[in-house]
C-alpha positions as semicolon CSV with decimal commas, in nm:
position;residue;x (nm);y (nm);z (nm)
1;M;8,650;-1,166;-2,602
2;R;8,381;-0,935;-2,687
3;D;8,129;-1,150;-2,507
4;N;8,333;-1,147;-2,187
5;I;8,335;-0,767;-2,181
6;K;7,969;-0,750;-2,253
7;Q;7,907;-0,990;-1,949
8;R;8,119;-0,787;-1,715
9;V;7,960;-0,474;-1,811
10;V;7,597;-0,609;-1,767
11;G;7,713;-0,776;-1,435
12;G;7,849;-0,434;-1,310
13;A;7,522;-0,258;-1,415
14;V;7,315;-0,511;-1,218
15;L;7,549;-0,465;-0,902
16;V;7,511;-0,092;-0,916
17;A;7,126;-0,109;-0,950
18;L;7,108;-0,337;-0,650
19;V;7,336;-0,084;-0,447
20;V;7,115;0,193;-0,523
21;I;6,802;0,007;-0,438
22;F;6,920;-0,159;-0,109
23;A;7,160;0,093;0,024
24;P;6,889;0,329;0,164
25;V;6,713;0,042;0,337
26;L;7,048;-0,101;0,499
27;F;7,190;0,238;0,595
28;N;6,870;0,428;0,717
29;L;7,007;0,710;0,932
30;E;6,687;0,859;1,069
31;P;6,576;0,753;1,420
32;S;6,273;0,539;1,423
33;Q;5,954;0,690;1,556
34;P;5,801;0,526;1,849
35;L;5,451;0,354;1,797
36;D;5,165;0,541;1,925
37;T;4,992;0,317;2,188
38;E;4,728;0,564;2,295
39;T;4,394;0,546;2,154
40;L;4,143;0,826;2,070
41;I;3,821;0,624;2,129
42;P;3,645;0,736;2,420
43;P;3,543;0,483;2,708
44;A;3,204;0,300;2,689
45;P;2,916;0,515;2,854
46;D;2,740;0,376;3,156
47;V;2,389;0,275;3,031
48;A;2,130;0,158;3,279
49;P;1,903;-0,120;3,144
50;V;1,541;-0,029;3,087
51;Q;1,259;-0,242;3,219
52;I;0,972;-0,259;2,992
53;P;0,647;-0,378;3,174
54;S;0,448;-0,656;2,987
55;P;0,145;-0,529;2,796
56;Q;-0,185;-0,518;2,958
57;R;-0,522;-0,599;2,807
58;V;-0,771;-0,320;2,806
59;E;-1,115;-0,423;2,914
60;G;-1,428;-0,323;2,732
61;L;-1,266;-0,328;2,380
62;E;-1,427;-0,532;2,083
63;P;-1,170;-0,710;1,873
64;P;-1,106;-0,559;1,518
65;P;-1,283;-0,688;1,216
66;P;-1,089;-0,918;0,984
67;A;-0,828;-0,758;0,755
68;D;-1,019;-0,796;0,435
69;Q;-1,315;-0,616;0,580
70;A;-1,159;-0,352;0,800
71;F;-1,201;-0,031;0,559
72;L;-1,522;-0,140;0,366
73;P;-1,843;0,039;0,392
74;P;-2,131;-0,143;0,547
75;V;-2,362;-0,361;0,307
76;P;-2,665;-0,145;0,186
77;E;-3,014;-0,290;0,211
78;Q;-3,172;-0,408;-0,099
79;P;-3,389;-0,147;-0,285
80;E;-3,741;-0,110;-0,151
81;E;-4,040;-0,120;-0,369
82;K;-4,176;0,225;-0,466
83;S;-4,496;0,299;-0,294
84;A;-4,783;0,493;-0,445
85;A;-4,813;0,700;-0,133
86;T;-4,583;1,006;-0,135
87;D;-4,572;1,046;0,252
88;G;-4,310;0,836;0,428
89;S;-4,140;0,720;0,106
90;D;-3,768;0,698;0,097
91;E;-3,736;0,799;-0,267
92;P;-3,708;1,170;-0,331
93;E;-3,970;1,347;-0,503
94;S;-3,907;1,450;-0,876
95;G;-3,817;1,797;-0,784
96;E;-3,583;1,685;-0,518
97;A;-3,379;1,444;-0,724
98;D;-3,104;1,684;-0,795
99;R;-3,042;1,800;-0,430
100;P;-2,874;1,590;-0,159
101;S;-3,099;1,555;0,130
102;L;-3,065;1,460;0,505
103;S;-3,262;1,177;0,659
104;G;-3,197;1,172;1,037
105;N;-2,839;1,295;1,095
106;S;-2,655;1,173;0,777
107;P;-2,694;1,283;0,412
108;D;-2,865;1,064;0,171
109;A;-2,620;0,864;-0,065
110;W;-2,667;0,612;-0,331
111;L;-2,489;0,300;-0,454
112;I;-2,484;0,127;-0,770
113;Q;-2,498;-0,272;-0,723
114;V;-2,352;-0,378;-1,051
115;A;-2,336;-0,741;-1,011
116;S;-2,341;-1,039;-0,761
117;F;-2,108;-1,337;-0,792
118;R;-2,038;-1,664;-0,597
119;D;-1,675;-1,656;-0,706
120;R;-1,459;-1,383;-0,542
121;A;-1,203;-1,368;-0,843
122;V;-1,495;-1,283;-1,086
123;S;-1,609;-1,000;-0,870
124;D;-1,266;-0,881;-0,816
125;D;-1,189;-0,881;-1,194
126;L;-1,515;-0,677;-1,258
127;A;-1,429;-0,438;-0,982
128;A;-1,079;-0,405;-1,130
129;R;-1,235;-0,334;-1,478
130;L;-1,479;-0,064;-1,330
131;Q;-1,192;0,114;-1,146
132;E;-0,965;0,124;-1,457
133;A;-1,272;0,298;-1,621
134;G;-1,265;0,557;-1,366
135;Y;-1,559;0,442;-1,118
136;K;-1,519;0,402;-0,751
137;A;-1,581;0,038;-0,737
138;Y;-1,535;-0,219;-0,464
139;V;-1,639;-0,564;-0,365
140;R;-1,834;-0,650;-0,043
141;A;-1,898;-1,015;0,083
142;A;-2,275;-1,094;0,175
143;Q;-2,478;-1,396;0,250
144;A;-2,765;-1,505;0,038
145;D;-2,976;-1,807;0,109
146;G;-2,677;-1,926;0,339
147;V;-2,445;-1,904;0,050
148;A;-2,144;-1,649;0,019
149;T;-2,182;-1,407;-0,248
150;Y;-1,966;-1,114;-0,348
151;R;-2,131;-0,799;-0,463
152;V;-1,969;-0,536;-0,680
153;Y;-2,065;-0,183;-0,595
154;V;-1,980;0,167;-0,753
155;G;-2,027;0,474;-0,520
156;P;-2,149;0,623;-0,309
157;V;-2,267;0,939;-0,480
158;S;-2,478;1,215;-0,305
159;L;-2,722;1,264;-0,600
160;I;-2,976;0,993;-0,720
161;S;-2,964;1,161;-1,065
162;R;-2,585;1,109;-1,065
163;A;-2,635;0,745;-0,964
164;E;-2,885;0,668;-1,208
165;A;-2,664;0,835;-1,485
166;Q;-2,369;0,620;-1,372
167;K;-2,592;0,309;-1,374
168;A;-2,721;0,383;-1,749
169;E;-2,336;0,408;-1,845
170;I;-2,215;0,103;-1,664
171;D;-2,508;-0,098;-1,786
172;A;-2,431;-0,017;-2,142
173;R;-2,081;-0,038;-2,121
174;F;-2,037;-0,350;-1,927
175;K;-2,342;-0,532;-2,054
176;V;-2,503;-0,564;-1,688
177;E;-2,835;-0,473;-1,532
178;S;-2,731;-0,293;-1,224
179;I;-2,964;-0,147;-0,945
180;V;-2,939;0,177;-0,758
181;V;-2,967;0,148;-0,376
182;R;-2,966;0,359;-0,080
183;F;-2,619;0,376;0,105
184;K;-2,658;0,326;0,464
185;P;-2,349;0,419;0,648
């Protein structure tokens, strides 16, 4: 008989809980609020279409250089043989070696041609090693006897004494026989 009483008490507790939960839903006495059907989004603006004219070619312009040659300095000429005559020589006299000079309208500058290769990858590797060592190195493509070559340069520098000092450092450090050439802008 005790089981019957337990079952009735549990059943009554369940019924009371259901009434507490669902009574407010069933007997909602508050009036329902109307749904707001107006929007706060402004209307779309009036935009007129824009007509863009087709591009026109400008006459008289030269096409740009290839991308891999766009910002490279010009290829310097090969070094000239030193002449015994002092007049008309391109090389500075010994007293002028430590001063930048002007020839024409541009200042003299010097490059160190470190090496010349037929393989671009080898020249790029040497230029990268020179740059890691702190030199201003770059590679320039050239033609030698109808064959493409890639020359590795360091510079330009304004003093020939500085160029020759860098040449000596590069020759000793990288085991090459470089040459100093005049930079022609």
